[in-house]
MIMI-316910 format. One record per residue (C-alpha): x, y, z. Coordinates in steps of 0.1 Angstrom, whole numbers, padded with zeros to 4 digits, always signed. Layout:
// residues N
XYZ...
This chain:
// residues 1262
+0000+0001+0001+0010+0035-0006+0003+0070-0018+0018+0089-0048+0029+0125-0045-0001+0135-0062-0022+0122-0035-0035+0091-0052-0035+0059-0030-0031+0023-0041-0034-0011-0023-0015-0042-0042-0021-0077-0031-0006-0108-0048-0029-0136-0048-0025-0166-0071-0061-0179-0073-0076-0181-0098-0042-0185-0116-0032-0160-0144-0059-0136-0133-0057-0100-0120-0085-0078-0108-0081-0040-0109-0103-0015-0093-0103+0023-0094-0124+0038-0067-0132+0075-0072-0148+0092-0043-0175+0108-0065-0209+0099-0060-0244+0112-0059-0237+0129-0026-0210+0148-0043-0235+0165-0067-0252+0199-0063-0291+0202-0069-0287+0209-0106-0262+0180-0109-0283+0152-0097-0274+0121-0118-0241+0134-0132-0219+0110-0112-0238+0080-0125-0241+0095-0161-0204+0102-0162-0197+0066-0152-0215+0058-0187-0198+0086-0208-0163+0079-0200-0165+0047-0219-0175+0065-0252-0138+0075-0257-0106+0086-0244-0075+0103-0256-0059+0068-0265-0090+0049-0271-0111+0074-0290-0141+0053-0296-0158+0024-0280-0147+0001-0308-0111+0010-0299-0116+0000-0262-0132-0033-0274-0103-0041-0296-0078-0034-0268-0098-0057-0246-0100-0084-0272-0063-0084-0275-0061-0088-0237-0086-0116-0236-0114-0096-0220-0150-0090-0229-0163-0056-0230-0191-0053-0203-0183-0084-0187-0146-0079-0176-0147-0041-0178-0175-0023-0160-0183+0002-0134-0210+0012-0107-0219+0044-0090-0232+0048-0054-0239+0076-0030-0203+0084-0024-0182+0063-0050-0179+0054-0085-0158+0023-0091-0143+0011-0123-0136-0026-0125-0115-0046-0146-0111-0085-0145-0082-0096-0169-0060-0125-0176-0024-0118-0169-0014-0129-0203-0030-0124-0236-0043-0157-0251-0015-0173-0272-0038-0197-0292-0050-0186-0325-0067-0200-0354-0060-0191-0390-0089-0166-0389-0079-0150-0358-0043-0142-0363-0028-0112-0343-0041-0080-0357-0024-0047-0359-0023-0026-0327-0012+0005-0343-0044+0022-0328-0036+0009-0292+0002+0015-0288+0011+0043-0266+0027+0073-0282+0062+0076-0273+0055+0109-0254+0030+0091-0232+0040+0083-0198+0026+0050-0202+0050+0041-0229+0078+0043-0205+0091+0016-0181+0067-0011-0196+0087-0038-0181+0069-0067-0199+0039-0054-0219+0018-0075-0196-0019-0072-0194-0017-0059-0159+0002-0029-0171-0022-0023-0201-0052-0026-0177-0035+0000-0156-0032+0023-0186-0068+0018-0195-0079+0028-0160-0057+0060-0165-0075+0065-0197-0110+0063-0183-0104+0083-0151-0082+0110-0165-0083+0111-0203-0120+0108-0212-0129+0130-0240-0165+0135-0231-0174+0150-0265-0211+0158-0276-0227+0143-0305-0249+0113-0311-0231+0089-0288-0234+0114-0259-0274+0117-0266-0278+0080-0270-0262+0075-0235-0288+0098-0221-0315+0075-0234-0297+0045-0219-0296+0062-0185-0333+0069-0188-0340+0033-0200-0320+0022-0169-0342+0042-0147-0375+0029-0163-0363-0007-0161-0355-0006-0124-0385+0014-0114-0402-0016-0094-0423-0014-0062-0392-0028-0043-0371+0000-0052-0399+0025-0042-0403+0010-0008-0366+0011-0002-0367+0048-0009-0394+0051+0015-0374+0035+0042-0343+0059+0034-0367+0088+0039-0376+0076+0073-0342+0064+0087-0323+0093+0069-0349+0121+0077-0326+0143+0097-0322+0179+0086-0291+0181+0064-0289+0145+0055-0288+0143+0018-0290+0105+0014-0328+0104+0008-0325+0131-0018-0294+0120-0037-0303+0087-0054-0275+0077-0078-0297+0073-0108-0304+0110-0104-0329+0133-0118-0339+0126-0155-0346+0162-0162-0309+0171-0153-0296+0143-0175-0318+0154-0204-0303+0190-0202-0268+0179-0195-0241+0194-0219-0206+0180-0226-0193+0211-0209-0210+0203-0177-0200+0168-0178-0164+0178-0182-0166+0203-0154-0179+0175-0132-0152+0152-0142-0126+0179-0138-0137+0187-0103-0139+0152-0089-0117+0129-0112-0085+0140-0096-0057+0117-0082-0061+0130-0045-0097+0117-0048-0089+0082-0058-0075+0048-0047-0063+0021-0070-0066-0017-0059-0049-0044-0077-0053-0082-0068-0043-0112-0085-0016-0134-0100+0011-0106-0099+0045-0096-0088+0038-0068-0063+0070-0046-0068+0065-0047-0106+0029-0036-0101+0041-0007-0078+0066+0004-0104+0039+0003-0130+0016+0024-0110+0043+0051-0104+0050+0051-0142+0015+0053-0153-0002+0076-0127+0027+0096-0110+0028+0124-0136-0009+0133-0133-0011+0167-0116-0034+0170-0085-0052+0203-0077-0043+0199-0041-0009+0207-0026+0018+0181-0033+0020+0154-0007+0049+0134+0003+0047+0099-0012+0042+0073+0014+0065+0044+0012+0052+0015-0007+0069-0012+0015+0039-0020+0037+0030-0056+0035-0003-0064+0020-0018-0075+0052-0009-0061+0087-0010-0083+0120-0037-0066+0143-0018-0044+0165-0022-0040+0203-0045-0014+0217-0014+0009+0222+0001+0007+0188+0008+0039+0169+0026+0025+0141+0026+0045+0109+0009+0018+0089-0018+0019+0115-0024+0057+0111-0022+0053+0073-0050+0025+0073-0072+0044+0098-0074+0072+0072-0086+0052+0044-0110+0070+0019-0114+0098+0046-0082+0112+0035-0096+0118+0002-0111+0152-0010-0144+0137-0016-0149+0126+0019-0161+0161+0029-0194+0152+0011-0200+0121+0032-0232+0122+0054-0222+0134+0087-0256+0146+0101-0267+0111+0112-0288+0110+0145-0269+0081+0159-0285+0059+0185-0318+0080+0180-0352+0070+0166-0363+0086+0135-0384+0117+0134-0413+0096+0121-0408+0067+0145-0434+0042+0132-0444+0041+0094-0466+0019+0075-0467+0014+0038-0490-0006+0016-0491-0016-0020-0511-0037-0042-0483-0055-0058-0467-0065-0027-0477-0100-0013-0456-0104+0021-0456-0081+0052-0422-0070+0062-0414-0052+0095-0381-0036+0102-0370-0024+0135-0337-0006+0136-0315+0021+0146-0283+0038+0131-0251+0038+0149-0217+0050+0140-0194+0029+0119-0168+0010+0138-0135+0000+0122-0118-0032+0134-0083-0018+0143-0072-0036+0176-0080-0066+0197-0107-0050+0217-0127-0043+0186-0118-0077+0174-0131-0092+0206-0164-0073+0203-0168-0087+0167-0163-0122+0179-0190-0118+0207-0214-0102+0182-0208-0129+0157-0216-0155+0185-0247-0138+0194-0260-0137+0158-0251-0173+0153-0271-0185+0184-0301-0162+0176-0304-0173+0140-0299-0210+0151-0328-0206+0176-0350-0189+0149-0342-0217+0125-0353-0242+0152-0385-0224+0157-0391-0224+0120-0385-0263+0118-0407-0269+0148-0440-0261+0133-0460-0272+0102-0468-0238+0093-0442-0215+0106-0451-0180+0116-0425-0163+0096-0407-0168+0063-0375-0150+0073-0361-0132+0105-0327-0117+0102-0307-0096+0126-0279-0076+0112-0253-0055+0128-0229-0041+0103-0212-0012+0087-0227+0004+0057-0200+0025+0043-0222+0037+0013-0242+0056+0041-0214+0063+0065-0232+0047+0094-0238+0012+0110-0271-0006+0109-0285-0026+0140-0318-0040+0126-0341-0067+0130-0359-0076+0098-0388-0103+0093-0410-0112+0066-0443-0132+0069-0476-0140+0050-0503-0114+0057-0521-0138+0081-0490-0145+0101-0473-0112+0106-0485-0108+0143-0470-0144+0151-0439-0137+0133-0431-0105+0152-0441-0120+0185-0417-0151+0179-0388-0125+0168-0393-0103+0198-0395-0134+0222-0363-0150+0211-0344-0114+0216-0360-0111+0250-0348-0148+0258-0314-0139+0247-0311-0108+0269-0330-0123+0298-0315-0158+0301-0285-0155+0278-0271-0188+0265-0263-0221+0280-0228-0235+0284-0235-0264+0258-0250-0237+0232-0220-0215+0237-0196-0245+0233-0214-0254+0200-0213-0218+0187-0177-0214+0197-0165-0246+0182-0186-0238+0150-0169-0204+0146-0132-0216+0152-0140-0245+0127-0151-0219+0101-0123-0197+0108-0098-0225+0107-0112-0239+0073-0111-0203+0059-0074-0200+0069-0065-0235+0054-0082-0225+0022-0070-0191+0019-0051-0198-0012-0083-0208-0030-0102-0177-0023-0112-0157-0054-0092-0126-0061-0124-0108-0068-0137-0116-0032-0104-0104-0016-0109-0072-0037-0143-0065-0024-0128-0071+0012-0101-0045+0004-0124-0019-0010-0145-0022+0022-0117-0021+0045-0103+0010+0029-0138+0028+0029-0145+0017+0067-0109+0022+0077-0103-0014+0090-0069-0031+0091-0068-0057+0066-0056-0091+0080-0052-0124+0061-0072-0156+0070-0045-0172+0090-0041-0140+0111-0079-0138+0117-0079-0173+0129-0050-0171+0152-0066-0140+0166-0100-0154+0170-0084-0188+0184-0069-0166+0211-0101-0145+0217-0128-0171+0215-0120-0189+0246-0125-0156+0266-0162-0155+0257-0184-0166+0285-0222-0170+0287-0223-0138+0309-0203-0118+0283-0228-0129+0256-0258-0119+0278-0243-0085+0288-0234-0077+0253-0268-0087+0240-0283-0063+0265-0262-0035+0249-0272-0044+0214-0311-0050+0215-0324-0019+0236-0337-0007+0203-0362-0036+0209-0364-0044+0245-0365-0007+0256-0387+0004+0227-0416+0018+0251-0393+0034+0277-0388+0072+0275-0353+0078+0270-0327+0096+0248-0307+0070+0228-0270+0067+0234-0242+0043+0229-0252+0009+0247-0289+0020+0248-0299+0028+0212-0335+0039+0205-0352+0021+0176-0378+0029+0149-0403+0007+0131-0410+0004+0093-0438-0019+0081-0448-0026+0045-0473-0050+0030-0501-0057+0005-0534-0036+0006-0553-0069+0004-0552-0105+0014-0544-0133-0013-0574-0150-0024-0560-0185-0014-0552-0173+0020-0573-0187+0047-0585-0162+0074-0568-0170+0107-0567-0154+0140-0538-0133+0130-0557-0115+0101-0566-0080+0105-0587-0069+0077-0621-0057+0067-0641-0074+0040-0648-0044+0019-0633-0012+0034-0643+0024+0025-0648+0033-0011-0622+0063-0008-0597+0041+0012-0566+0034-0009-0552+0009+0017-0527+0033+0029-0528+0037+0066-0516+0072+0077-0486+0075+0101-0500+0086+0136-0472+0112+0137-0487+0128+0105-0471+0136+0073-0461+0111+0046-0449+0076+0054-0414+0072+0039-0398+0040+0040-0373+0013+0029-0368-0023+0031-0335-0042+0040-0348-0075+0029-0376-0086+0006-0366-0122-0004-0387-0147+0018-0362-0174+0027-0355-0196+0057-0327-0181+0077-0296-0204+0076-0270-0193+0102-0238-0177+0088-0209-0192+0109-0185-0163+0101-0202-0130+0095-0176-0104+0083-0186-0067+0086-0195-0056+0050-0215-0029+0034-0251-0031+0025-0258-0030-0012-0289-0013-0026-0303-0005-0062-0300+0032-0075-0332+0040-0091-0359+0067-0084-0394+0058-0078-0425+0080-0070-0456+0074-0050-0470+0041-0035-0505+0037-0048-0511+0012-0077-0538+0004-0100-0535-0033-0098-0567-0051-0091-0567-0062-0056-0571-0098-0045-0593-0109-0016-0604-0088+0014-0588-0056+0025-0558-0059+0048-0552-0030+0073-0518-0027+0088-0521-0004+0118-0492+0011+0139-0512+0003+0171-0515-0033+0163-0477-0036+0158-0469-0019+0190-0493-0040+0208-0477-0073+0195-0442-0058+0203-0454-0051+0239-0468-0086+0243-0436-0102+0228-0415-0083+0255-0435-0099+0283-0418-0128+0303-0404-0153+0278-0401-0191+0283-0365-0204+0290-0347-0218+0259-0348-0256+0253-0319-0279+0261-0291-0284+0236-0277-0318+0226-0261-0332+0195-0251-0367+0184-0215-0376+0172-0228-0398+0142-0259-0401+0124-0255-0435+0107-0252-0466+0127-0220-0483+0119-0234-0518+0128-0260-0512+0102-0234-0505+0076-0212-0535+0084-0242-0557+0082-0250-0544+0046-0213-0548+0037-0213-0585+0045-0247-0591+0028-0244-0571-0004-0206-0574-0009-0202-0542-0028-0177-0541-0056-0164-0520-0084-0171-0529-0120-0154-0515-0151-0164-0478-0156-0188-0466-0185-0161-0452-0208-0173-0461-0241-0209-0467-0255-0229-0460-0287-0231-0423-0272-0195-0421-0261-0177-0432-0292-0149-0407-0292-0133-0417-0260-0104-0442-0254-0108-0478-0266-0112-0493-0233-0137-0522-0227-0169-0508-0216-0185-0541-0202-0163-0565-0187-0172-0593-0162-0179-0581-0127-0146-0589-0109-0131-0574-0078-0100-0562-0097-0119-0533-0113-0113-0513-0082-0087-0492-0100-0113-0481-0125-0099-0462-0155-0074-0434-0151-0072-0409-0181-0035-0402-0187-0044-0369-0204-0061-0354-0174-0055-0376-0145-0093-0380-0142-0102-0414-0125-0137-0431-0135-0151-0458-0111-0184-0476-0110-0201-0496-0085-0222-0528-0089-0255-0509-0082-0248-0484-0111-0236-0455-0090-0208-0439-0111-0177-0419-0096-0155-0393-0115-0125-0380-0095-0100-0354-0101-0073-0348-0074-0060-0312-0077-0037-0290-0059-0052-0257-0072-0071-0251-0039-0053-0266-0010-0073-0283+0017-0105-0277-0003-0128-0305-0017-0161-0304-0035-0185-0333-0041-0212-0331-0068-0242-0354-0069-0262-0354-0100-0293-0375-0104-0306-0380-0140-0344-0371-0142-0357-0340-0124-0391-0329-0136-0389-0353-0165-0399-0381-0140-0433-0363-0136-0450-0387-0161-0485-0373-0154-0499-0338-0150-0512-0348-0115-0475-0350-0105-0466-0315-0117-0444-0297-0089-0440-0331-0070-0401-0335-0078-0394-0301-0063-0417-0303-0034-0407-0338-0025-0371-0330-0023-0375-0299-0004-0396-0319+0020-0370-0346+0027-0342-0319+0028-0362-0302+0055-0372-0332+0073-0339-0346+0085-0324-0381+0080-0320-0414+0102-0347-0401+0126-0327-0367+0133-0349-0336+0127-0335-0309+0103-0325-0287+0131-0299-0312+0144-0285-0319+0110-0282-0281+0104-0260-0276+0136-0239-0307+0127-0229-0294+0094-0209-0264+0103-0193-0286+0131-0183-0311+0104-0170-0284+0081-0197-0291+0056-0218-0268+0034-0246-0283+0012-0267-0268-0014-0293-0284-0038-0313-0276-0069-0335-0291-0094-0344-0285-0131-0362-0301-0160-0334-0329-0165-0320-0335-0131-0313-0329-0094-0279-0315-0082-0266-0317-0047-0232-0299-0040-0211-0303-0009-0179-0285+0000-0155-0294+0029-0119-0297+0040-0112-0334+0031-0079-0336+0051-0091-0318+0084-0095-0338+0116-0078-0368+0098-0104-0368+0070-0135-0372+0094-0153-0346+0072-0150-0367+0041-0164-0397+0058-0193-0378+0072-0200-0364+0038-0204-0399+0024-0225-0408+0054-0249-0379+0046-0253-0393+0010-0262-0428+0023-0286-0415+0049-0303-0391+0025-0309-0419+0000-0318-0445+0025-0334-0431+0055-0349-0396+0048-0373-0385+0074-0408-0379+0059-0420-0354+0085-0454-0341+0076-0445-0309+0093-0416-0304+0071-0437-0312+0040-0462-0285+0049-0433-0261+0055-0420-0268+0021-0454-0267+0007-0462-0232+0021-0427-0220+0009-0436-0230-0027-0470-0213-0023-0455-0182-0011-0431-0183-0041-0460-0186-0066-0479-0158-0049-0448-0135-0054-0445-0145-0089-0480-0133-0095-0471-0097-0093-0438-0099-0110-0439-0090-0148-0407-0108-0155-0418-0140-0137-0453-0140-0155-0436-0136-0188-0411-0165-0183-0441-0186-0172-0462-0177-0203-0431-0182-0227-0424-0216-0211-0460-0228-0219-0457-0217-0256-0421-0228-0262-0427-0262-0249-0463-0266-0262-0479-0267-0228-0457-0297-0214-0466-0299-0177-0429-0307-0170-0418-0272-0182-0447-0253-0167-0451-0237-0134-0476-0254-0112-0506-0236-0100-0514-0229-0065-0544-0255-0065-0518-0282-0080-0493-0277-0052-0521-0277-0026-0535-0310-0041-0502-0329-0042-0504-0360-0018-0478-0376+0004-0479-0407-0016-0473-0387-0048-0444-0370-0034-0430-0402-0019-0432-0420-0054-0414-0392-0071-0388-0389-0046-0382-0428-0047-0381-0427-0085-0355-0400-0084-0331-0413-0057-0321-0444-0074-0284-0454-0073-0285-0462-0109-0292-0425-0117-0265-0412-0095-0233-0398-0110-0209-0383-0083-0179-0360-0090-0151-0355-0066-0127-0328-0073-0099-0311-0050-0073-0320-0025-0083-0355-0012-0068-0390-0007-0082-0411-0037-0076-0443-0018-0100-0431+0011-0126-0419-0014-0126-0454-0030-0128-0470+0006-0158-0447+0016-0177-0453-0018-0176-0487-0012-0187-0487+0022-0215-0460+0019-0224-0458-0019-0219-0496-0026-0245-0505+0001-0272-0485-0017-0299-0506-0033-0320-0498-0063-0358-0502-0060-0369-0527-0089-0403-0508-0090-0386-0477-0100-0356-0489-0121-0351-0475-0154-0323-0493-0167-0334-0528-0177-0301-0542-0183-0265-0535-0174-0256-0535-0212-0239-0500-0220-0251-0503-0254-0287-0495-0240-0287-0458-0242-0323-0450-0251-0333-0422-0230-0361-0435-0207-0380-0401-0207-0406-0388-0229-0390-0359-0252-0401-0324-0246-0418-0310-0277-0408-0276-0288-0428-0249-0305-0434-0256-0342-0449-0222-0354-0445-0184-0349-0465-0170-0319-0466-0138-0298-0476-0139-0262-0478-0109-0237-0486-0103-0201-0495-0072-0183-0493-0061-0146-0512-0029-0137-0491-0004-0117-0503+0032-0117-0470+0046-0103-0456+0060-0135-0436+0027-0135-0441+0018-0172-0418-0010-0180-0413-0033-0209-0395-0065-0215-0393-0080-0250-0381-0115-0256-0376-0132-0290-0369-0169-0288-0357-0192-0319-0354-0231-0322-0319-0243-0316-0299-0275-0307-0290-0296-0276-0258-0296-0258-0245-0327-0276-0249-0338-0311-0261-0373-0305-0266-0380-0343-0227-0376-0349-0219-0399-0320-0244-0426-0332-0233-0424-0367-0197-0428-0359-0205-0459-0335-0225-0474-0364-0196-0469-0388-0171-0482-0366-0193-0514-0361-0199-0518-0398-0163-0515-0406-0153-0540-0377-0131-0513-0359-0147-0518-0324-0117-0540-0313-0094-0532-0287-0065-0509-0299-0080-0504-0332-0077-0469-0347-0109-0450-0353-0095-0423-0375-0111-0396-0353-0103-0404-0316-0075-0425-0303-0052-0450-0321-0048-0478-0295-0023-0457-0275-0043-0433-0256-0012-0411-0249-0010-0405-0288-0020-0370-0300-0057-0364-0309-0060-0368-0347-0095-0354-0339-0078-0319-0341-0061-0325-0373-0077-0308-0405-0112-0304-0401-0121-0336-0382-0131-0315-0351-0163-0308-0369-0174-0344-0366-0172-0342-0327-0206-0343-0308-0196-0311-0290-0183-0291-0320-0219-0275-0324-0222-0265-0288-0187-0249-0287-0193-0231-0320-0227-0216-0305-0207-0206-0274-0187-0182-0295-0218-0173-0316-0235-0162-0285-0208-0140-0275-0206-0124-0310-0243-0119-0311-0245-0103-0277-0217-0079-0286-0234-0071-0320-0270-0065-0306-0256-0045-0275-0237-0023-0298-0266-0018-0322-0296-0017-0299-0281+0002-0270-0250+0021-0281-0261+0032-0315-0297+0033-0315-0303+0039-0277-0334+0016-0277-0328-0003-0245-0305-0001-0215-0300-0039-0217-0298-0063-0246-0290-0100-0241-0286-0131-0261-0284-0164-0245-0292-0201-0250-0308-0229-0231-0296-0264-0244-0309-0299-0234-0284-0325-0222-0305-0354-0230-0323-0344-0261-0312-0326-0294-0333-0297-0287-0326-0261-0275-0338-0225-0276-0320-0193-0279-0334-0161-0267-0328-0124-0274-0341-0101-0244-0342-0062-0245-0357-0038-0222-0370-0009-0242-0393+0019-0233-0429+0007-0240-0434+0030-0269-0402+0019-0286-0408-0019-0283-0421-0024-0319-0388-0003-0332-0367-0026-0307-0382-0058-0321-0375-0048-0358-0340-0036-0348-0331-0070-0332-0345-0089-0362-0325-0067-0385-0292-0073-0367-0298-0111-0364-0308-0111-0403-0276-0091-0410-0253-0115-0391-0267-0144-0411-0266-0126-0445-0252-0093-0456-0231-0082-0426-0217-0114-0410-0193-0112-0380-0160-0095-0388-0126-0105-0379-0126-0082-0349-0160-0095-0337-0146-0131-0338-0116-0122-0320-0135-0103-0293-0155-0136-0287-0127-0159-0290-0098-0142-0270-0119-0141-0237-0129-0177-0243-0094-0190-0245-0083-0168-0217-0111-0180-0195-0103-0215-0202-0066-0213-0194-0075-0197-0160-0105-0220-0152-0087-0253-0159-0068-0245-0126-0101-0242-0105-0121-0270-0089-0154-0255-0099-0144-0258-0136-0133-0295-0133-0167-0303-0117-0185-0291-0148-0161-0310-0170-0166-0342-0151-0204-0338-0151-0219-0363-0174-0189-0382-0181-0205-0417-0171-0242-0407-0176-0253-0434-0202-0278-0410-0218-0254-0382-0226-0231-0382-0255-0201-0370-0234-0170-0388-0230-0133-0382-0221-0126-0366-0254-0148-0337-0244-0123-0326-0216-0091-0330-0237-0074-0300-0254-0103-0277-0248-0085-0245-0257-0070-0261-0288-0105-0271-0298-0117-0237-0296-0087-0224-0314-0095-0247-0342-0130-0230-0349-0126-0205-0377-0146-0173-0385-0158-0192-0416-0173-0219-0393-0193-0191-0377-0205-0176-0408-0215-0210-0422-0235-0219-0391-0252-0185-0390-0260-0186-0427-0274-0221-0429-0285-0233-0394-0296-0203-0375-0333-0203-0384-0355-0174-0377-0389-0190-0382-0406-0203-0362-0401-0177-0335-0420-0168-0303-0420-0134-0292-0429-0126-0255-0440-0091-0244-0441-0081-0208-0456-0049-0198-0462-0033-0164-0475+0003-0156-0508+0023-0161-0539+0006-0176-0534+0024-0210-0504+0001-0214-0530-0027-0223-0539-0009-0254-0503-0004-0264-0497-0042-0257-0526-0051-0281-0512-0027-0309-0477-0042-0304-0487-0077-0307-0507-0070-0338-0477-0053-0353-0452-0081-0344-0476-0107-0357-0482-0089-0391-0444-0084-0394-0436-0121-0389-0465-0131-0413-0452-0106-0440-0417-0121-0439-0422-0158-0433-0457-0162-0445-0488-0177-0430-0490-0212-0448-0499-0236-0420-0482-0263-0441-0448-0246-0432-0455-0245-0395-0434-0276-0389-0404-0266-0410-0374-0244-0400-0371-0216-0423-0339-0194-0432-0339-0156-0433-0357-0141-0462-0335-0132-0491-0351-0098-0496-0336-0084-0462-0351-0072-0431-0361-0034-0431-0368-0013-0401-0405-0004-0408-0420-0004-0372-0420+0029-0355-0427+0043-0319-0461+0040-0308-0474+0074-0316-0508+0069-0298-0488+0063-0264-0465+0092-0273-0495+0115-0275-0512+0100-0245-0481+0107-0223-0479+0142-0238-0516+0149-0227-0508+0134-0193-0478+0158-0189-0499+0188-0199-0527+0177-0175-0501+0174-0147-0487+0208-0156-0523+0224-0156-0533+0210-0123-0501+0225-0108-0500+0257-0130-0539+0266-0128-0540+0275-0092-0507+0293-0094-0520+0314-0125-0551+0323-0105-0530+0336-0077-0506+0355-0098-0537+0371-0119-0553+0381-0087-0522+0396-0074-0516+0415-0107-0552+0426-0110-0552+0437-0074-0520+0455-0079-0532+0475-0109-0564+0484-0089-0544+0495-0059-0521+0516-0083-0548+0534-0099-0569+0538-0069-0540+0553-0050-0539+0526-0024-0511+0506-0037-0481+0529-0032-0448+0518-0045-0457+0504-0080-0464+0469-0089-0470+0457-0053-0497+0434-0040-0517+0467-0035-0552+0468-0021-0556+0430-0020-0534+0422+0010-0529+0458+0024-0549+0477+0048-0583+0490+0034-0582+0522+0057-0586+0556+0039-0556+0573+0029-0545+0605+0049
């Protein structure tokens, strides 16, 4: 760390994971708080403008070319964000440019990107490394932006306004209301300076005004540079001096600080006064921009409007926030570190108790309860808040439960056993973090550095943190925990006391938001407080008893069960940055009216603080699987390894290893791939194991369980949703007779973290652990859990109902989300109403029986359907031993077995294929919201292909059989020639095109090319939408897929955006195919990413996935020479694919609209216009509906225009609003003027054009 003479600070941290990657951030202390009233939004707008051109890179295209040469993607690897007090520019780059090149992507000229000889960046370039060039790029953005006017400048205005419109959601309006309440002090500008700014200011902004703001705030003494990655620190420091030292500063020249500080400093004792400590304490507060940080916080005090209630039609849950602001506390010494340990212990215990409460009931009173006590550097304060969310019928029970648990903690503290568990859990987590420090992502460390700098923390590494906590944790006692809880929670426990808030006794405020009406499917209960009809003039908005408007904000909206976080580091709150108006919506209400009253909230709070019950006893088992039972199964089943599934009709390109050998015990070695050291194993019950031992991430191991099937197993519509609900039920029910709350407490003690997910083709369970800690006990317990999960899941009816209620809440939330409703509608059309791809209804979820769920779960959890991938730092012999013991003793249920034979040649997929759309259609959804929150999402979908070209795999297999080349060691002409170590002839000439994965890899490049093109044309050139994205969804089991283009235009520009999208796609396939530069911009980041990702565990997990799945055309050849394979793909390959196999018809267009009622009419006109446009281009002949059509030869013209009816309507609305405001003012002015004239001419109005006889005394003149 150090500081240049011009005042610019820097932090450099060498970190080798991921390898050959570097992350560079430039933090500019210029945010919305630095703007004057007539500058609102300039900080954010400037963040957009600097990318339009600099002295060295005069255009966006020049920047893109530089990024492509560096192996970076524009927008993905180079980006920025603006907040209240900072604008941060971010670069993620490989440390070396990709070296592999195909004939079509040979190195291009760099004459436009080489530094001039008189440019300081040209000096002392030690290696021409990517890191150096990234620093030059940051210099260009932050000091050399041209900020010229013209078309691009005006287009960027449209993009900012589109961004504001796109993010104009109810959730954000609620957040703004909370800011109004919590930052309502006089002089606090946070509530008035949202980063998105004032669109009127943006519309009027000139290049001169932007340059003035840039010159004022973009100075070296107002910035800090951060560099983290696989770098040599001294070389980077020299580069920083070379590139940035000559930049002048408007402030007096400072003495440069030495750059010899280590990247992490050990926590000093309380009495330390070392220069490094003082240097760190300054942080961003030494920057010029720190003077604009909000300093008028009323710390420890309740808000001016202490209780606030907000209701809205589109909300579905009730959320209650009780909180208070406190000063930020930087962690700089052992005392502050000890307090952090105690606070973390308190949160761990509290959240664990709340999770137990959730698990103990069939219908939990809350969906989430979270206490947060953390710094928020963006607001220059700390938050001490309790946030809960609940169904409208349960909010009273939820609030009562939360208050009771806090009261218990303050009144009774924690037991010795509970504290022991919490301490062990925290130490285990800190130890594992220290052991795995070298495998932490550089981007994660970058965020920590930035946060430490903004708060003023001393940065310590994981080992220092562990040693410090190991020293401090034993000092924590039950009494200390209880005493500290009494200092943290007075904002709850002392809410009704009359006192002035202070440190140790903060005084809280309450913010409540929720729906205006009950959900129609919600049963009335004792908790409900609503009227059946309500007053005709009642908009559902309950006034604050203190008077005035009810401003507000929400710190959490997602209803999810709280899982305790074992290590909770102080970090900044992140919020959106968009503006929103009032809270009244035009959405049609559902169900009876809900009234949320402040008095009721206070009454529940008061009752919750009454004498709580003592917490329950705390006991945990050592093991969950009976070892005697396992020994018995080992003796009776005699598990063994059989030859792995290396070759089959779908795995024809792999090595020529016999796929089906007799079941013998000597197959325990499996097959080791000499190219990658991947080990393939298979057990007699069908369980397959793919293992890759790595040293990329020391002491880190990941286990990935993949069950083929997923929702494809739902063979009948009556089973829709059963797969997801059944799995959620057993995950929440526990195993081996132990409830979920016991398993949840054991996992952190064992050093295990588990997550799960399900999609239409499978179920995935992921486990992360330290396989070497505690003599490998964690590894055994992970295999134990797999065995228990598959053999003895607990079918707890209360857990089932909890899972059902959670799914119902999710469906209810989706009802008011335009994006969710559009996705549901599109899925129905794209997949022809197939119930397996549709979202179940509320009634369907309610009707799912226990028997149906059990059947689906048994059908899914069959050993024959399980593929396990193990990647990381582990002992292979130990994995084999545990696999035999815990996986080999799993038994298939004959009733649910899909594989009739063990013959690897039987690869017919045992699931009915999913039919895709065969004709062009347009669908639309509309969500009313009368908040001037008009938003639009437009999605166009096209038919595409599956992930694997199974036809190529089968064709090669059949040819090999016909030619008699299936013998051991026989050359196949495309894969291996007996010796598996021989070079792959697959990459010779054009043979790579015959590989089943060629098409998918080709489309990965096409995705990037199309993304770059439509982003450039739709956003940068036309300004039609803030966001434009092209992505694909490809089946693993079937040769089907879909590609999507999604844009977010203003509603009136949606038709024009559709035309523009289709024009650009047509151009890519016909008259304006991808250029050499576009191809390089797609290929270079791909190659750079592969080079880095090959040294990460996560990437190898994706490579191993499916290697032994008999239904997937994936084999070992898929994971060989990946970068070389991509480098073989040429620009001509891309052009040919787009020209002949990118079929624009049939296409499905989805239109999503939310806003005022008039948008329904616009939606109808938009749908009609798109339908006519597609018919005109592709014809309406029904005989063609099952055929894929190519792009029309006569081109695609942009004929659709903005919706003039909507534009005129909006203009009339603006005029009406102006008249509503102006008419009274004009009457007053006219009255004053006429009165003045009367007074003037009657002699009563002395002094000219005053207010005359209207407001002066009517007494006679003297």
